[in-house]
N, C-alpha and C positions, 0 to 999 in steps of 0.2 A: 338381918345382914346377909349380902348374897358372898359365897363363897367361890373364888376361882377354882376351876377344874380342868386339868388338861391330860387327853387322852387320846389314844388315835383311834377312828371311826371307821371302818372300811378303808383302809392304806390312807386316810387324811388325817391330818391333825387336826384337832378341837380342842377350842378354849370357850367355855361357857362359865355362867357365873350361877350356882344354884343356889336356892334359899334353904334347902333343907337337905344335908346330906344324908339323912337317912330315906329318901324318895329311892324310888325303884329304880333299875336302868329300865324296866319296862314301859313305867310312865316316862321318864325323860326320853326315850326312845319315840314311844306314840306321841306323845302329849307336844314335847317341846321341840323335838327335831323332825316330826311329820314322819317317820319312817313306820308305816303301817303295816309292812309284813310281819314281824313279830305280833302273833296272837297273843289275845289274853286270854286265858281258860281258868284254871282252878284258884290262881293267886296265892296257893302255899306251896308251889315247886313239885307239885306232885303230876302234873298232866303231860308235861312237855311240851306245849303249845307255844311257850315263849321261849325256846331253846334258841340261844346264842352263843357265840364262840368268845370265850374271853380267854387272850395270851394260850390259844391253843385248845383250851378247854370247852366241851359242850357245858352252859349252865343253864339253869333257869331265870330269865332276864325279871321274873317278878319276886326273885329272893336276893340278887344283886343289889347292893347300897350304893347308888351314884358315889359317894364320897371314899369308898374303896377305889374307885376307878383311875385313882390320880396314875399318870404315866403306864397305864394298860394298853391293850390292846383287844379292841372290840370288833365282832365281824357280825354280821346281819344278813340277812337272807338278800337283801337288796345288794350285797357285795359280789354274790356269786355270778351271774352271766356279765357277761364281759362284750368287747366287740367281735371276739370271734364265735359269741353264740352263748346257749345255755351252758353253764359247769357239768361236767360229767354225771353229777347224782342228780341234777335238775333232768337233764337229760333222760336219765335212767326211768324217774318218776313218769315222765310223759311217756316214754317208750311203752313202759309196764303198765300203764294205768293204776297207779301207785297212788290213788287219789279219788273220792267222789264228791263229796262239798268243799274238800279242800283247806277245811279249819285247820287240821293238826299238819297239814304238809309242811309248810317253812320251819316247824320243828323237826319235823322226822330228817328232814333235808340236810339242815344244819347238825343234827346229832352224827348222819353218816358221812357228812362232810368231815366233822373232827376228828370221827374214828378213821377215815379214810388219811387226813393230813397225819394222824398218828402213827398210823398200821395200813400202808397200801395195799397189803395182801390179806385181810382179817379171817380167820375162819367161820365157820359156820354158827359157832357157838358164841362168838363176839359180834355177829351179826343180830342174831335172836337176843342177844343182851341190849344193844344198841336200841334195837326198835321195841324193845319190851318196855324201854323207859318214857316211852309217847304213846299216850292213850288215842285211839282211832274208834270211835263209834261206827262208823259207816261198812268200812271195807273187810274188817274181820283178819288182819295183816297177812293175808295171802300174798296180794298184790303188792304190799308194801315192802315186804321180804324178798319176793322177786326184784322189785325195784332197787334193794339194798346189794343183790347179789350181782344187777347188770350194772350197777356203777362200780363196783369192784371189776367187772371184766372191762369197762370202759376207762376205768383208769389203768389198768395195766396195756391196755391198747395204747392210751397216751403216753405211757412213758416209753413204750417201745417204740413211739414216733420221734420221741423227743431225741433218745438213741442215736 
């Protein structure tokens, strides 16, 4: 028997019926909703490839049961770019070449976005801790950290424009 589920996804109200409330958010996003920007890596919440933002916190979508999403706010990498162009975090990753194969990039971008939403001026240690939560087998993290630092700078500049 299908169970109704209502939540917000990328600023839109979603109502779907799920057959298995214990299914993962990752499977729902990729399989049922066609949002394939969130990647499937380890399936045990360790690699960070499937990072999304739920109620303002970066979480591994492979561990988030869909039955627990009722009334919650979910953001995926598909939500970041808007009519004005790339999100500052995405822009920073492009500017600093913070990716090679690109598989881990959505998870890194979402983790840094969640950090900046929570703290628009994080210190170096917080940036390192955020980046450390996502595996990358290609870049060695130097360019990813450069991208995170650039994202902070772009976020500051955007805040100054708003004032």
